[in-house]
C-alpha atoms as a printed R data frame, in Angstrom:
    type eleno elety resid chain resno       x        y        z
1   ATOM     1    CA   MET     A     1  16.149 -173.151 -129.753
2   ATOM     2    CA   LYS     A     2  16.268 -170.647 -127.305
3   ATOM     3    CA   ASN     A     3  15.047 -167.366 -128.025
4   ATOM     4    CA   ARG     A     4  16.098 -164.823 -125.089
5   ATOM     5    CA   PHE     A     5  13.553 -162.762 -123.732
6   ATOM     6    CA   PHE     A     6  14.516 -159.532 -122.066
7   ATOM     7    CA   LEU     A     7  12.409 -156.900 -120.910
8   ATOM     8    CA   LEU     A     8  13.415 -154.000 -122.868
9   ATOM     9    CA   VAL     A     9  12.485 -152.020 -119.259
10  ATOM    10    CA   GLY     A    10  13.599 -151.578 -116.244
11  ATOM    11    CA   ILE     A    11  11.117 -150.512 -113.368
12  ATOM    12    CA   GLY     A    12  13.181 -148.909 -110.537
13  ATOM    13    CA   VAL     A    13  10.534 -148.773 -107.548
14  ATOM    14    CA   LEU     A    14  11.366 -146.327 -105.160
15  ATOM    15    CA   LEU     A    15   9.429 -147.290 -101.652
16  ATOM    16    CA   ALA     A    16   9.865 -144.299  -99.438
17  ATOM    17    CA   MET     A    17   8.331 -145.152  -96.284
18  ATOM    18    CA   SER     A    18   7.023 -142.048  -94.773
19  ATOM    19    CA   SER     A    19   6.025 -141.366  -90.904
20  ATOM    20    CA   CYS     A    20   3.839 -139.512  -88.721
21  ATOM    21    CA   SER     A    21   5.629 -136.380  -87.069
22  ATOM    22    CA   ARG     A    22   4.722 -133.303  -85.315
23  ATOM    23    CA   ASP     A    23   4.112 -130.561  -88.148
24  ATOM    24    CA   ASN     A    24   6.904 -128.208  -86.262
25  ATOM    25    CA   ASP     A    25   9.481 -130.738  -86.437
26  ATOM    26    CA   PRO     A    26   9.178 -133.228  -89.660
27  ATOM    27    CA   LEU     A    27  12.165 -134.637  -88.761
28  ATOM    28    CA   VAL     A    28  11.157 -136.458  -85.870
29  ATOM    29    CA   VAL     A    29   9.718 -139.640  -86.369
30  ATOM    30    CA   LYS     A    30   7.061 -140.451  -83.980
31  ATOM    31    CA   ARG     A    31   5.769 -143.991  -84.777
32  ATOM    32    CA   GLY     A    32   8.368 -145.167  -87.863
33  ATOM    33    CA   GLU     A    33  11.183 -145.538  -89.667
34  ATOM    34    CA   PRO     A    34  11.422 -144.228  -93.225
35  ATOM    35    CA   ALA     A    35  12.799 -146.725  -95.405
36  ATOM    36    CA   THR     A    36  13.494 -147.493  -99.007
37  ATOM    37    CA   LEU     A    37  13.365 -150.273 -101.514
38  ATOM    38    CA   LYS     A    38  14.486 -149.770 -105.440
39  ATOM    39    CA   LEU     A    39  13.051 -152.993 -107.286
40  ATOM    40    CA   THR     A    40  13.765 -153.533 -111.017
41  ATOM    41    CA   LEU     A    41  12.028 -155.560 -113.282
42  ATOM    42    CA   LYS     A    42  13.984 -158.057 -115.344
43  ATOM    43    CA   GLY     A    43  12.902 -160.723 -117.985
44  ATOM    44    CA   THR     A    44  13.392 -164.468 -118.488
45  ATOM    45    CA   ASP     A    45  14.235 -166.804 -121.219
46  ATOM    46    CA   VAL     A    46  11.259 -168.237 -122.625
47  ATOM    47    CA   ASN     A    47  11.311 -171.708 -123.551
48  ATOM    48    CA   THR     A    48  10.588 -172.100 -127.263
49  ATOM    49    CA   ARG     A    49   9.891 -174.552 -130.050
50  ATOM    50    CA   ALA     A    50   9.242 -172.197 -132.546
51  ATOM    51    CA   ILE     A    51  11.100 -171.726 -135.795
52  ATOM    52    CA   THR     A    52  10.603 -168.606 -136.827
53  ATOM    53    CA   PRO     A    53   8.835 -165.787 -134.421
54  ATOM    54    CA   VAL     A    54   5.375 -164.731 -135.362
55  ATOM    55    CA   VAL     A    55   4.884 -161.831 -133.565
56  ATOM    56    CA   SER     A    56   7.374 -159.284 -132.381
57  ATOM    57    CA   GLN     A    57   9.434 -160.033 -128.871
58  ATOM    58    CA   THR     A    58   9.636 -156.005 -128.254
59  ATOM    59    CA   GLU     A    59   5.797 -156.168 -128.422
60  ATOM    60    CA   GLU     A    60   5.215 -159.242 -126.330
61  ATOM    61    CA   ASN     A    61   7.492 -157.539 -123.950
62  ATOM    62    CA   GLU     A    62   5.430 -154.486 -123.205
63  ATOM    63    CA   VAL     A    63   4.257 -153.771 -119.514
64  ATOM    64    CA   ASN     A    64   1.332 -151.446 -119.290
65  ATOM    65    CA   ARG     A    65   0.087 -151.939 -115.930
66  ATOM    66    CA   VAL     A    66   2.146 -153.098 -112.673
67  ATOM    67    CA   THR     A    67   0.705 -153.971 -109.329
68  ATOM    68    CA   VAL     A    68   2.995 -154.047 -106.519
69  ATOM    69    CA   GLY     A    69   2.078 -155.761 -103.659
70  ATOM    70    CA   LEU     A    70   4.458 -155.853 -100.373
71  ATOM    71    CA   PHE     A    71   3.982 -158.269  -97.755
72  ATOM    72    CA   LYS     A    72   5.075 -158.832  -93.768
73  ATOM    73    CA   THR     A    73   6.900 -161.391  -92.608
74  ATOM    74    CA   ASN     A    74   7.311 -160.929  -88.993
75  ATOM    75    CA   SER     A    75   6.062 -162.908  -86.823
76  ATOM    76    CA   GLY     A    76   2.542 -162.602  -86.068
77  ATOM    77    CA   GLU     A    77   1.621 -160.816  -89.137
78  ATOM    78    CA   VAL     A    78   3.035 -163.180  -91.621
79  ATOM    79    CA   GLY     A    79   1.405 -162.685  -95.090
80  ATOM    80    CA   LYS     A    80  -0.370 -159.717  -94.124
81  ATOM    81    CA   THR     A    81  -0.648 -156.967  -96.343
82  ATOM    82    CA   ASP     A    82   1.477 -153.892  -96.303
83  ATOM    83    CA   ILE     A    83   1.253 -152.211  -99.514
84  ATOM    84    CA   ILE     A    84  -0.472 -152.974 -102.774
85  ATOM    85    CA   LYS     A    85  -0.018 -150.055 -105.523
86  ATOM    86    CA   GLU     A    86  -0.802 -149.872 -109.345
87  ATOM    87    CA   PHE     A    87   0.806 -147.942 -112.024
88  ATOM    88    CA   VAL     A    88   0.169 -147.196 -115.763
89  ATOM    89    CA   PHE     A    89   2.434 -146.557 -118.296
90  ATOM    90    CA   ALA     A    90   1.300 -145.172 -121.445
91  ATOM    91    CA   ASP     A    91   4.137 -146.186 -124.184
92  ATOM    92    CA   GLY     A    92   4.620 -149.933 -122.013
93  ATOM    93    CA   ASN     A    93   7.761 -148.684 -121.113
94  ATOM    94    CA   PRO     A    94   7.832 -148.350 -116.977
95  ATOM    95    CA   THR     A    95   9.322 -145.214 -115.105
96  ATOM    96    CA   THR     A    96  10.848 -144.691 -111.745
97  ATOM    97    CA   ILE     A    97   7.695 -145.016 -109.237
98  ATOM    98    CA   GLU     A    98   7.432 -144.020 -105.534
99  ATOM    99    CA   ILE     A    99   5.268 -146.035 -102.851
100 ATOM   100    CA   LYS     A   100   4.916 -144.677  -99.413
101 ATOM   101    CA   GLY     A   101   4.613 -146.424  -96.216
102 ATOM   102    CA   ALA     A   102   5.973 -147.080  -93.155
103 ATOM   103    CA   ILE     A   103   7.681 -149.708  -90.203
104 ATOM   104    CA   ILE     A   104   6.166 -149.117  -87.060
105 ATOM   105    CA   HIS     A   105   8.776 -148.925  -83.990
106 ATOM   106    CA   GLY     A   106   8.251 -150.905  -80.908
107 ATOM   107    CA   THR     A   107   7.073 -154.308  -82.818
108 ATOM   108    CA   ALA     A   108   8.760 -157.266  -84.218
109 ATOM   109    CA   ASP     A   109   8.429 -155.468  -87.892
110 ATOM   110    CA   ASP     A   110  11.728 -154.695  -89.066
111 ATOM   111    CA   GLY     A   111  11.197 -153.875  -92.319
112 ATOM   112    CA   ASN     A   112  11.506 -157.523  -94.293
113 ATOM   113    CA   ARG     A   113   8.873 -157.802  -97.089
114 ATOM   114    CA   ASP     A   114   7.680 -160.026  -99.710
115 ATOM   115    CA   VAL     A   115   7.292 -158.472 -102.888
116 ATOM   116    CA   VAL     A   116   4.944 -159.456 -105.938
117 ATOM   117    CA   VAL     A   117   4.656 -158.073 -109.163
118 ATOM   118    CA   VAL     A   118   2.004 -158.858 -111.797
119 ATOM   119    CA   ALA     A   119   2.160 -156.830 -114.738
120 ATOM   120    CA   ASN     A   120  -0.973 -156.558 -117.541
121 ATOM   121    CA   ALA     A   121  -3.747 -157.422 -114.998
122 ATOM   122    CA   ASP     A   122  -7.200 -155.300 -115.591
123 ATOM   123    CA   GLU     A   123  -7.525 -152.325 -113.402
124 ATOM   124    CA   ASN     A   124  -8.373 -153.405 -109.474
125 ATOM   125    CA   THR     A   125  -7.923 -156.616 -109.484
126 ATOM   126    CA   PHE     A   126  -5.832 -156.634 -106.564
127 ATOM   127    CA   ALA     A   127  -7.887 -154.066 -104.701
128 ATOM   128    CA   GLY     A   128  -8.734 -154.735 -101.080
129 ATOM   129    CA   ALA     A   129  -6.363 -158.302 -100.780
130 ATOM   130    CA   ALA     A   130  -6.079 -158.248  -97.212
131 ATOM   131    CA   THR     A   131  -2.861 -161.271  -97.487
132 ATOM   132    CA   LYS     A   132  -0.675 -162.332  -99.757
133 ATOM   133    CA   THR     A   133  -2.703 -165.370 -100.080
134 ATOM   134    CA   GLU     A   134  -5.489 -163.344 -101.162
135 ATOM   135    CA   PHE     A   135  -3.263 -161.345 -103.454
136 ATOM   136    CA   LEU     A   136  -2.248 -164.269 -104.978
137 ATOM   137    CA   SER     A   137  -5.498 -165.954 -105.165
138 ATOM   138    CA   ARG     A   138  -7.250 -163.177 -107.377
139 ATOM   139    CA   LEU     A   139  -8.525 -164.314 -110.866
140 ATOM   140    CA   ILE     A   140  -6.624 -162.499 -114.250
141 ATOM   141    CA   ASN     A   141  -8.021 -163.211 -117.291
142 ATOM   142    CA   LEU     A   142  -6.972 -164.175 -120.628
143 ATOM   143    CA   LYS     A   143  -5.839 -162.014 -123.021
144 ATOM   144    CA   GLN     A   144  -5.021 -162.272 -126.652
145 ATOM   145    CA   THR     A   145  -3.427 -158.816 -127.295
146 ATOM   146    CA   MET     A   146   0.448 -159.303 -127.753
147 ATOM   147    CA   THR     A   147   1.542 -155.941 -126.209
148 ATOM   148    CA   ASN     A   148  -0.458 -156.557 -122.637
149 ATOM   149    CA   LEU     A   149   0.170 -160.194 -121.618
150 ATOM   150    CA   PRO     A   150   0.146 -161.257 -118.041
151 ATOM   151    CA   MET     A   151   3.232 -161.856 -116.349
152 ATOM   152    CA   VAL     A   152   4.620 -162.448 -112.526
153 ATOM   153    CA   GLY     A   153   7.705 -162.236 -110.357
154 ATOM   154    CA   ASP     A   154   8.290 -162.192 -107.013
155 ATOM   155    CA   GLY     A   155  10.944 -161.543 -104.345
156 ATOM   156    CA   ASN     A   156  11.820 -160.628 -100.755
157 ATOM   157    CA   LYS     A   157  14.126 -157.770  -99.361
158 ATOM   158    CA   THR     A   158  14.267 -156.026  -96.065
159 ATOM   159    CA   LEU     A   159  13.469 -152.359  -96.835
160 ATOM   160    CA   SER     A   160  16.431 -149.880  -96.483
161 ATOM   161    CA   THR     A   161  15.930 -146.631  -93.687
162 ATOM   162    CA   ASP     A   162  18.443 -144.740  -95.778
163 ATOM   163    CA   ILE     A   163  16.502 -143.055  -98.839
164 ATOM   164    CA   VAL     A   164  19.908 -142.046 -100.195
165 ATOM   165    CA   ASN     A   165  21.129 -145.654 -100.641
166 ATOM   166    CA   PRO     A   166  18.056 -147.394 -100.929
167 ATOM   167    CA   ALA     A   167  17.672 -151.497 -100.687
168 ATOM   168    CA   LYS     A   168  17.800 -152.839 -104.362
169 ATOM   169    CA   LEU     A   169  15.608 -156.141 -105.611
170 ATOM   170    CA   THR     A   170  15.656 -157.618 -109.433
171 ATOM   171    CA   ILE     A   171  12.402 -159.408 -109.901
172 ATOM   172    CA   ASN     A   172  12.357 -161.731 -112.486
173 ATOM   173    CA   LEU     A   173   9.184 -161.530 -114.633
174 ATOM   174    CA   THR     A   174   7.753 -164.414 -116.571
175 ATOM   175    CA   ARG     A   175   4.547 -165.275 -118.749
176 ATOM   176    CA   MET     A   176   1.669 -166.469 -117.101
177 ATOM   177    CA   VAL     A   177   0.627 -167.777 -120.445
178 ATOM   178    CA   ALA     A   178   1.879 -169.783 -123.440
179 ATOM   179    CA   ARG     A   179   2.042 -169.321 -127.171
180 ATOM   180    CA   VAL     A   180   0.339 -171.942 -129.374
181 ATOM   181    CA   GLN     A   181   0.708 -171.427 -133.000
182 ATOM   182    CA   LEU     A   182   0.627 -173.491 -136.311
183 ATOM   183    CA   SER     A   183   3.539 -172.659 -138.108
184 ATOM   184    CA   SER     A   184   2.994 -174.982 -141.423
185 ATOM   185    CA   LEU     A   185   0.143 -176.665 -142.947
186 ATOM   186    CA   SER     A   186   0.019 -179.064 -146.076
187 ATOM   187    CA   THR     A   187  -2.073 -182.454 -147.188
188 ATOM   188    CA   ASP     A   188  -0.053 -185.401 -148.707
189 ATOM   189    CA   PHE     A   189  -2.965 -187.943 -149.859
190 ATOM   190    CA   ASP     A   190  -1.698 -191.366 -151.083
191 ATOM   191    CA   PRO     A   191  -2.496 -191.799 -154.675
192 ATOM   192    CA   ALA     A   192  -2.716 -195.412 -153.812
193 ATOM   193    CA   GLY     A   193  -4.605 -195.315 -150.450
194 ATOM   194    CA   GLN     A   194  -8.367 -194.854 -149.518
195 ATOM   195    CA   TYR     A   195  -8.601 -191.366 -150.639
196 ATOM   196    CA   PRO     A   196  -6.337 -190.951 -153.643
197 ATOM   197    CA   ASN     A   197  -8.314 -187.896 -154.889
198 ATOM   198    CA   ALA     A   198  -9.441 -186.472 -151.908
199 ATOM   199    CA   LYS     A   199  -9.220 -182.441 -150.987
200 ATOM   200    CA   PHE     A   200  -9.396 -180.452 -148.040
201 ATOM   201    CA   LYS     A   201 -10.620 -176.572 -147.350
202 ATOM   202    CA   ALA     A   202  -9.845 -175.314 -143.967
203 ATOM   203    CA   ASP     A   203 -12.380 -172.883 -142.828
204 ATOM   204    CA   GLY     A   204 -11.241 -171.788 -139.488
205 ATOM   205    CA   ILE     A   205  -8.102 -172.561 -136.987
206 ATOM   206    CA   TYR     A   206  -9.173 -172.481 -132.959
207 ATOM   207    CA   LEU     A   207  -8.081 -173.509 -129.331
208 ATOM   208    CA   TYR     A   208 -10.690 -175.697 -127.226
209 ATOM   209    CA   LYS     A   209 -10.029 -176.389 -123.571
210 ATOM   210    CA   ALA     A   210  -7.964 -173.447 -123.299
211 ATOM   211    CA   ASN     A   211  -8.021 -171.930 -120.182
212 ATOM   212    CA   GLY     A   212  -9.164 -168.648 -119.785
213 ATOM   213    CA   THR     A   213  -8.201 -167.511 -116.106
214 ATOM   214    CA   SER     A   214  -5.558 -167.843 -114.060
215 ATOM   215    CA   GLN     A   215  -4.758 -166.676 -110.002
216 ATOM   216    CA   ALA     A   216  -1.592 -165.379 -109.671
217 ATOM   217    CA   ASN     A   217  -0.346 -168.384 -108.397
218 ATOM   218    CA   GLY     A   218  -0.650 -170.279 -111.153
219 ATOM   219    CA   THR     A   219  -4.110 -171.658 -110.487
220 ATOM   220    CA   VAL     A   220  -6.000 -172.513 -113.811
221 ATOM   221    CA   SER     A   221  -9.793 -172.840 -114.467
222 ATOM   222    CA   ASN     A   222 -12.589 -172.114 -116.962
223 ATOM   223    CA   PRO     A   223 -11.727 -173.904 -119.908
224 ATOM   224    CA   LEU     A   224 -12.700 -172.237 -123.198
225 ATOM   225    CA   ASP     A   225 -14.045 -173.759 -126.961
226 ATOM   226    CA   GLY     A   226 -12.751 -170.846 -129.067
227 ATOM   227    CA   TRP     A   227 -14.865 -171.873 -131.733
228 ATOM   228    CA   ILE     A   228 -18.148 -171.432 -130.080
229 ATOM   229    CA   TYR     A   229 -16.738 -168.675 -127.218
230 ATOM   230    CA   GLN     A   230 -18.516 -165.928 -127.504
231 ATOM   231    CA   ASP     A   231 -18.510 -162.769 -124.978
232 ATOM   232    CA   PRO     A   232 -19.507 -159.543 -125.714
233 ATOM   233    CA   ILE     A   233 -17.317 -158.091 -123.208
234 ATOM   234    CA   SER     A   234 -14.355 -159.588 -124.784
235 ATOM   235    CA   LEU     A   235 -14.694 -160.796 -128.676
236 ATOM   236    CA   ALA     A   236 -11.778 -159.350 -129.691
237 ATOM   237    CA   TYR     A   237 -10.126 -162.591 -127.430
238 ATOM   238    CA   THR     A   238 -11.950 -165.027 -129.078
239 ATOM   239    CA   LEU     A   239  -9.789 -168.014 -129.486
240 ATOM   240    CA   ARG     A   240 -10.073 -168.853 -133.248
241 ATOM   241    CA   ASP     A   241  -9.108 -167.519 -136.726
242 ATOM   242    CA   VAL     A   242 -11.987 -167.767 -139.494
243 ATOM   243    CA   PHE     A   243 -11.721 -167.846 -143.340
244 ATOM   244    CA   SER     A   244 -14.357 -166.153 -144.723
245 ATOM   245    CA   THR     A   245 -13.275 -167.899 -147.707
246 ATOM   246    CA   PRO     A   246 -12.095 -171.387 -146.785
247 ATOM   247    CA   PHE     A   247  -9.083 -172.190 -148.439
248 ATOM   248    CA   GLU     A   248  -7.685 -175.615 -150.261
249 ATOM   249    CA   VAL     A   249  -4.889 -176.843 -148.292
250 ATOM   250    CA   PRO     A   250  -1.925 -177.193 -150.501
251 ATOM   251    CA   LYS     A   251   0.448 -180.524 -150.892
252 ATOM   252    CA   SER     A   252   3.198 -178.348 -151.335
253 ATOM   253    CA   PRO     A   253   4.288 -175.836 -150.674
254 ATOM   254    CA   ALA     A   254   3.015 -175.859 -147.202
255 ATOM   255    CA   TYR     A   255   0.641 -172.884 -145.897
256 ATOM   256    CA   THR     A   256   2.766 -171.199 -143.703
257 ATOM   257    CA   ILE     A   257   0.615 -167.943 -142.557
258 ATOM   258    CA   ASN     A   258   1.016 -168.444 -138.872
259 ATOM   259    CA   HIS     A   259  -2.053 -168.438 -136.442
260 ATOM   260    CA   TYR     A   260  -1.380 -167.919 -133.153
261 ATOM   261    CA   PHE     A   261  -3.315 -167.875 -129.927
262 ATOM   262    CA   TYR     A   262  -2.320 -167.217 -125.638
263 ATOM   263    CA   THR     A   263  -3.530 -169.577 -123.221
264 ATOM   264    CA   PHE     A   264  -2.735 -169.985 -119.432
265 ATOM   265    CA   PRO     A   265  -1.281 -173.401 -118.602
266 ATOM   266    CA   ASN     A   266  -2.803 -176.874 -118.925
267 ATOM   267    CA   GLU     A   267  -0.524 -179.237 -117.789
268 ATOM   268    CA   PHE     A   268  -1.161 -182.941 -118.134
269 ATOM   269    CA   PRO     A   269  -1.971 -185.112 -115.066
270 ATOM   270    CA   SER     A   270   0.498 -188.025 -113.843
271 ATOM   271    CA   PRO     A   271  -0.145 -190.182 -115.162
272 ATOM   272    CA   ILE     A   272  -1.310 -188.911 -118.263
273 ATOM   273    CA   ASP     A   273  -5.212 -189.469 -118.808
274 ATOM   274    CA   LEU     A   274  -5.059 -190.997 -122.163
275 ATOM   275    CA   THR     A   275  -8.848 -190.082 -123.194
276 ATOM   276    CA   PHE     A   276  -7.211 -186.482 -123.255
277 ATOM   277    CA   ASP     A   277 -10.475 -185.118 -121.939
278 ATOM   278    CA   ASP     A   278  -9.415 -182.267 -120.292
279 ATOM   279    CA   ALA     A   279  -6.272 -181.387 -122.885
280 ATOM   280    CA   THR     A   280  -5.877 -178.117 -124.671
281 ATOM   281    CA   ARG     A   281  -5.818 -178.811 -128.609
282 ATOM   282    CA   LEU     A   282  -5.240 -176.939 -131.550
283 ATOM   283    CA   VAL     A   283  -8.021 -177.636 -134.226
284 ATOM   284    CA   ILE     A   284  -8.361 -177.076 -137.727
285 ATOM   285    CA   ARG     A   285 -11.763 -177.304 -139.134
286 ATOM   286    CA   GLY     A   286 -13.076 -177.569 -142.502
287 ATOM   287    CA   THR     A   287 -14.789 -179.522 -145.641
288 ATOM   288    CA   PHE     A   288 -13.422 -182.994 -146.997
289 ATOM   289    CA   ASP     A   289 -14.016 -183.906 -150.214
290 ATOM   290    CA   ASN     A   290 -13.531 -187.560 -150.917
291 ATOM   291    CA   ASP     A   291 -12.945 -187.075 -155.121
292 ATOM   292    CA   GLY     A   292 -11.729 -183.493 -155.070
293 ATOM   293    CA   ASP     A   293 -14.076 -182.223 -156.876
294 ATOM   294    CA   PHE     A   294 -16.557 -180.029 -154.299
295 ATOM   295    CA   ASN     A   295 -19.448 -180.404 -156.770
296 ATOM   296    CA   THR     A   296 -21.693 -182.114 -154.754
297 ATOM   297    CA   THR     A   297 -22.125 -182.716 -151.212
298 ATOM   298    CA   SER     A   298 -23.066 -186.167 -151.034
299 ATOM   299    CA   ASP     A   299 -19.267 -187.141 -150.752
300 ATOM   300    CA   GLN     A   300 -18.162 -183.952 -148.478
301 ATOM   301    CA   SER     A   301 -18.136 -183.568 -144.698
302 ATOM   302    CA   THR     A   302 -16.823 -181.412 -142.017
303 ATOM   303    CA   SER     A   303 -13.875 -182.872 -140.530
304 ATOM   304    CA   PHE     A   304 -12.119 -181.817 -137.566
305 ATOM   305    CA   TYR     A   305  -8.222 -182.298 -136.918
306 ATOM   306    CA   PRO     A   306  -7.579 -181.899 -133.241
307 ATOM   307    CA   VAL     A   307  -3.876 -181.871 -131.984
308 ATOM   308    CA   VAL     A   308  -3.152 -182.327 -128.318
309 ATOM   309    CA   VAL     A   309  -0.822 -179.368 -127.923
310 ATOM   310    CA   ASN     A   310   2.500 -180.796 -126.313
311 ATOM   311    CA   ARG     A   311   2.227 -184.308 -127.175
312 ATOM   312    CA   ILE     A   312   4.966 -185.953 -129.028
313 ATOM   313    CA   LEU     A   313   4.523 -189.260 -130.411
314 ATOM   314    CA   ARG     A   314   7.952 -189.533 -132.053
315 ATOM   315    CA   GLN     A   315  10.494 -191.302 -129.997
316 ATOM   316    CA   LEU     A   316  12.293 -188.715 -127.502
317 ATOM   317    CA   THR     A   317  15.826 -188.124 -126.860
318 ATOM   318    CA   PRO     A   318  17.233 -188.739 -123.687
319 ATOM   319    CA   ALA     A   319  17.758 -184.684 -123.088
320 ATOM   320    CA   GLU     A   320  14.110 -183.790 -124.106
321 ATOM   321    CA   ILE     A   321  12.968 -186.810 -121.401
322 ATOM   322    CA   ALA     A   322  15.312 -185.464 -118.888
323 ATOM   323    CA   GLY     A   323  14.358 -181.715 -119.549
324 ATOM   324    CA   GLY     A   324  10.661 -182.427 -118.606
325 ATOM   325    CA   ASN     A   325   9.421 -180.212 -121.081
326 ATOM   326    CA   TYR     A   326   7.918 -182.715 -123.827
327 ATOM   327    CA   ASN     A   327   4.743 -184.401 -123.148
328 ATOM   328    CA   THR     A   328   4.071 -182.611 -120.273
329 ATOM   329    CA   GLY     A   329   0.827 -180.282 -122.079
330 ATOM   330    CA   ILE     A   330   1.066 -176.802 -121.643
331 ATOM   331    CA   LYS     A   331   3.341 -174.921 -119.285
332 ATOM   332    CA   ARG     A   332   3.306 -170.764 -118.805
333 ATOM   333    CA   ASN     A   333   6.144 -168.759 -120.701
334 ATOM   334    CA   THR     A   334   6.683 -171.648 -123.435
335 ATOM   335    CA   ILE     A   335   5.790 -171.627 -126.990
336 ATOM   336    CA   TYR     A   336   4.337 -174.714 -128.737
337 ATOM   337    CA   SER     A   337   5.152 -174.410 -132.702
338 ATOM   338    CA   ILE     A   338   2.833 -176.873 -134.622
339 ATOM   339    CA   SER     A   339   2.835 -178.206 -138.078
340 ATOM   340    CA   VAL     A   340   0.147 -180.290 -139.750
341 ATOM   341    CA   VAL     A   341   0.455 -182.523 -142.428
342 ATOM   342    CA   ILE     A   342  -3.184 -184.217 -143.424
343 ATOM   343    CA   LYS     A   343  -3.122 -187.686 -144.825
344 ATOM   344    CA   ASN     A   344  -6.739 -188.894 -143.996
345 ATOM   345    CA   LYS     A   345 -10.065 -188.019 -143.030
346 ATOM   346    CA   GLY     A   346 -10.813 -186.192 -140.258
347 ATOM   347    CA   VAL     A   347 -13.088 -186.823 -137.214
348 ATOM   348    CA   ASP     A   348 -16.693 -185.359 -136.977
349 ATOM   349    CA   ASN     A   349 -15.997 -183.402 -133.503
350 ATOM   350    CA   PRO     A   350 -13.025 -182.298 -132.022
351 ATOM   351    CA   TYR     A   351 -13.316 -184.175 -128.774
352 ATOM   352    CA   ILE     A   352 -11.865 -187.034 -130.398
353 ATOM   353    CA   ILE     A   353  -8.440 -187.849 -130.148
354 ATOM   354    CA   ILE     A   354  -6.718 -188.891 -133.682
355 ATOM   355    CA   ASP     A   355  -3.464 -191.357 -132.967
356 ATOM   356    CA   PRO     A   356  -1.616 -192.459 -135.899
357 ATOM   357    CA   GLY     A   357  -1.972 -196.162 -135.647
358 ATOM   358    CA   TYR     A   358   1.867 -198.047 -136.775
359 ATOM   359    CA   LEU     A   359   2.396 -202.178 -137.539
360 ATOM   360    CA   ILE     A   360   5.092 -203.657 -138.956
361 ATOM   361    CA   ILE     A   361   4.444 -206.163 -141.522
362 ATOM   362    CA   THR     A   362   7.104 -208.658 -142.282
363 ATOM   363    CA   LEU     A   363   6.650 -210.559 -145.526
364 ATOM   364    CA   GLU     A   364   7.921 -214.144 -145.677
365 ATOM   365    CA   PRO     A   365   7.446 -215.803 -149.050
366 ATOM   366    CA   GLN     A   366   6.859 -219.532 -148.064
367 ATOM   367    CA   ASP     A   367   7.920 -222.718 -150.087
368 ATOM   368    CA   TRP     A   368   5.628 -224.809 -151.910
369 ATOM   369    CA   LEU     A   369   3.816 -226.853 -149.839
370 ATOM   370    CA   LEU     A   370   3.271 -230.169 -152.149
371 ATOM   371    CA   THR     A   371   4.634 -231.221 -155.113
372 ATOM   372    CA   ILE     A   372   2.112 -233.125 -156.617
373 ATOM   373    CA   ASP     A   373   2.855 -235.515 -160.145
374 ATOM   374    CA   GLN     A   374   0.118 -235.728 -162.432
375 ATOM   375    CA   PRO     A   375   0.849 -238.298 -164.950
376 ATOM   376    CA   VAL     A   376  -1.965 -238.574 -167.747
377 ATOM   377    CA   ASP     A   377  -2.290 -240.875 -170.524
378 ATOM   378    CA   PHE     A   378  -4.546 -240.023 -173.336
């Protein structure tokens, strides 16, 4: 299903390009031509597999800081930075803002600009970027605050010299992150199986190998382990939910308190590396007890249940295959909603991948091999 993600705010970015002039004649342009551009930011659809939202869409739409970059496209100066400007919005709702610059006469500069807008990056992230390439290569840190998610969009427009009727450009912003969420957790141990009386107590849920940094161009790096990841500067962004009191995962009804994390993309290579060494996993950790009494430690062990995000093991429909969104790893601006049923003992570390194993057994009773007559006389 698709949830409409509409950025409930519009940004009018007015670029009133000023120029040098004589003090006694402010209307005479000496070097530059006044030029204007009105820029509106707009949200796009979010790809989603979520059954119910776990957070407010309005909160995830908030824009607190905007960095606007304008880059020249004329011959000899392609990609050269013209303007970088930051704007802060205390209420998360941008308003009309103004940037000043100039088009230089006597050059090939006709006012055409590539425009890049990044929302919710840290302060001064793009300061000093001399080119569009450098601007797009600046690192943006992963955030777990739903009201401060990094977004990006771009476009191209020739600036207008009419300040009354500025050129207009709409920028579609999309989130640079995905949301991974555990939406349902339950157990279903087979009463006729190896662990008929087993129980599992969960003590934490976290992301493993979630990319922690991304460039504005989408290049990602710095895989994080949410369970051991510690950073005094960003403790609020740890990728884990820890239960101070472990809870027994029920069979029915399922545990449905949603646990969610934001992460930068991590798409599978093609063809898929079946070791999944670099894949992002949602991991459930806890204590597995063979007989379910939790009285002795001899039959208890720490178990991990790692789920490779967006590795779909069921048969895909033709439409799902054609869409190219399934079995591809984590893509930006997408929600991955995961439901887990624990039926067996987990593994002893999150590096190991658990796959269901399937075997079809056909039973064919055989005819009597031989009939032997055995007469006996007494």
